[in-house]
N, C-alpha and C positions, 0 to 999 in steps of 0.2 A: 575405356571400360573403367579401367582402373582410378584414375579421378571423381566418374560417376557416383565409383563404391565408397572412395575416402568418401566424399562429399556427405552421402547417404550415413554414413559410421559415425560421424561428427555431427550431423543435424544428431541422430538417437541418441548420443551422451544429450546434446546440447537439450535435451526432450526432458529424459530424466534428472539431468539435475535439476531443471526449471522444478520441475514436480517434483522435487524432493524441497526444494528452497519452498515450495508453497504450505508443503507440509511441514513444517520447523516454524512459518508462521502461524499457520495454524493451532499449532501445541502454545505458542506463546500466547497465544489467546487465550486457549484452553486455560493457562496458568495465570495470566489478566484477570480471568472471569474471578479467580480463586482470590488475588492478592487482592483484589477492590474490591472486594467486601466487607477486610478491613483497616484501607490501608488509602489512605489521599494516593490519587493516582499521581500527581509532583511529584507524589515523596518515590517513588518507586519507577517514574519516566527523567526523575533525576539521574539514576543510581546506570538507569542503562546508559545515560547519554554521557556517565559522569569510564564508563567502562568501554563507550564507543570512541571519545573525544581519543581517551591512551591509545586503543588499537592503531587508527588512524594514526597519530602523531607517531608511532613507533615504527606500523609501516610505511608511513613514508621518508622515514629516515634514516633505516633501513635500504629501501631504494635508491633516496642521496635525490630527493624532490622534493623534498618539503617546501626548502626555501621559494623553490617554481612554483609548488602548491600554492603562496599566497597571493602571490600575479593574480587578477582579473581584471575582465575590460568593463565587468559588469557590476560593479563590489552591491550597490541598491539592488541588486535581482538575487544576484549572492547574499544576502541579507534577509531578503525577502519570501524566497524558496525555504530558506532553512525556520524560518520566524511559524511559515507554515503547514512545515515536515515535522514540528516539532509541536504544534497545534493540534496535526488533525490524527499523531498519533495520543496526545492527550482527552482528546475529545472523543473519538472513537474504545476509546478504554473504558473512556466514562459509561461511554452509550452502554458495556459491558455488563455492568454495573443491573443494568436497570431491563436488560435483551438477552434474549437466547444466542447464541453465539450462528444459527442458522439464521436467525431474523437477522441481526446486525450486519452480518456481512452480504445478504438477499440486496440489505439497500445501501452497504456499501458499494456495492458488484454496480449501482449503475454510473459511478463516476469516470470512467469513460465515457461513456453519453454525454454527461457533462461537460467534459470539454473540450467533446465535437461542437458543445454550441458556443460556450463559452470561450473557442478559439479564432472563435468568425470578428468580433473588435479589440480581443488580444493582439493578433498575430494576423487579421489582416486576412486567414484563409477560410476560401467555397466552402463553405458543408452540402453543396445541394441536393436535389431534390430526395433522392434514395437515402441515403442519409439525415436526412432532416426527415423521413418518414421512420426510418428503424429511431432516431431522436424520441420523437411524437411514440409510438409505439412502444420504447421501454420506458416514456414516463408515463403510457395507461398499468406499464408494470408496477412499476413503484407506486400506482397509488393503490392499488389489489392490495400490495402489503401491508403497506401501513391505516387503507379504509378510514381515509377523510371523512368523518359524520355521520361514522355507520356506531354501535354500542361499544365494537371491540377495540376501536380507535384506542393511539397508547400515544401520547404527546410522547412519551420518550424512546420514538421512535423519529423522531426530526432531531435528536442527539447525533444518530447517526448519518443521515441526512446529508444533517453537515459536516458530518467529519467526510462525505463523499464530494461537496463542494469545493472543503478545506484543497481534499486532496487534488481534486481535478482541476484546481490551482495551480499546485505548486506541482505535477507533471508538464501544465507549460509555460508555465517559469521555466522549469530544467528544461525542456525543448529549444528555451530564447538563449540561456548560456548555455545552452550544448554545444549549437554552433562556433563559436570562443572558447570556451575553455572546456579543459581536459578535465576526465575523470577526477585523476588526485583534487586536481580544482574545487568539485562542486564537493566529494567527499569528507572532504578537509572542513567548511568551510559551514555543512551540515555538522559537522558532530562535532566544533568546534562553538558556533552561536546556540544549538542545539544545551551543548553544558551549561554555559553562559547563562540561561532561558530558563531549562529547569531547572540550576540551583536558583533563583530568586523565588521563583514561584517552591520550590520545596523544599531547602530550608527552614523555611518559616512553618513547614507543617509534618517537621521532621516527626516522630515517632520512632524512636528503638524497636527496631522489628525485632521476632524472636527466630527463635535456628531454625523451626521451618521458614517461613518468612524470608531468612536469608538467605536458603538453598533454595529456592523459589526465584529470588533477584538472582542469587547466584546463573543457575537456569538461563535462565529470562535473555542476561544480557549476553552471553557466551552466544547461547543460539540464535540470537538476534545478526549477533558477525557472520553463524558460520551461515547462515543464510543469505546473507545478501551477499557472501562470499561466492557462492555454491549457486547464483544468479548472476554474478559476473561471470563465473566460469563457464554456465548457459550458455549467455550469450557470445562468446569466445570460440563457441561449436557453429553457432548456431542465429541469422539476424533473428533480433527482435520482433519485424513481422510477424515471422516463421513460430515464434514462442506466440504470441501474444493471449492466441485463444487458451495455451495450458494455462492462462495466470484464472482464470476460471476454475480450474482447478479449488484455488485455496477457499471457494465456499463449501465444494465438497467435503474436505477433510476437515473443511473445521461444525459441519454440516453431523457428521458421524462420529465424532470426538464431542458432544453437544449428546448425542441422542446415546452413546456411552459409558461418555463421564458421569453426564449431570440428568439424566434421562427426560433430555427437549425433547423432545418429538415435535417436529413444526406440523400448524397446522395444514392443510387444503390447500389458504388462499396462498401462506409465505412461498408455499409450495410455487401454485402458479404464477402467482408474478415473481418469483425468482426467475421461472425458466422464461419467463416472456422477457426480462432485464436479458437475461444473457444471449438471449435467442437477438437482441435485435441489437445488441453489442458484436454479439461472432459475425452480423449481419454486416455493421455500418464497417465491423475493419475486412470482409473481404472487396465490400465496396472499396474500401479508402486504396486498398490494390492493388483492384481492374483503375484504378482511376491510377495512381502513379508510377503502372505498368504503361499507361495512355501516354504518358508525360515526355 
């Protein structure tokens, strides 16, 4: 009885930390939406990765695991996933220049469904009929959001959709390398490759930020580290399968920030499409859990 109570308390802590991390990420996107109007995307992505790389190196050095973290059995995959991470952040940040927070996040929310589709050919995973139906319904939800062929269609929506595809690929490769490389190695390569890649594109586009932009860049960089630490800590208290559904709270938080800060009220079609995408994703997660239990 005592053990069950302790597990329940730990699970609640994990859920709270997961929700807190999603709130931090949504707030970051709100700040990004302001910055991206007058600043090159590559510039503030570069600054974020500078801070992240500094944190990763210092953190691993203090833990005494810096040297070991450089060792990987899949150098090519580590480089690929790190490049995809930088690309996803840059592409999604660019989409915020043209789309509202709710609309951009509603399209990004389809990445778990895309990951299911791509996991078949890339990881050899069996999708299954029920999860395949969930993906199909989720795709319909995505079409409702972007509404191709109608007068309300925004070509810029394809930018956010491209970010979803990139993020799905990043997640698949991360799953593969995580079978052999630990969290320290994954973090170090993502930080260093992101720092180098961000600098290659960011330095040529550098424009001195004003005081307000420096403040927002500082908040963006520090909060990014805090959000990831909250998420890592959440996974210490609760398994990823339990926390997965709560990741969708990011869309809710982003929508609230969009309404309160930017006066962006999503239309009914966007809300309907987002609900279908999220519902399909949650159903696919539930089916995946049931299949894992049977195995």
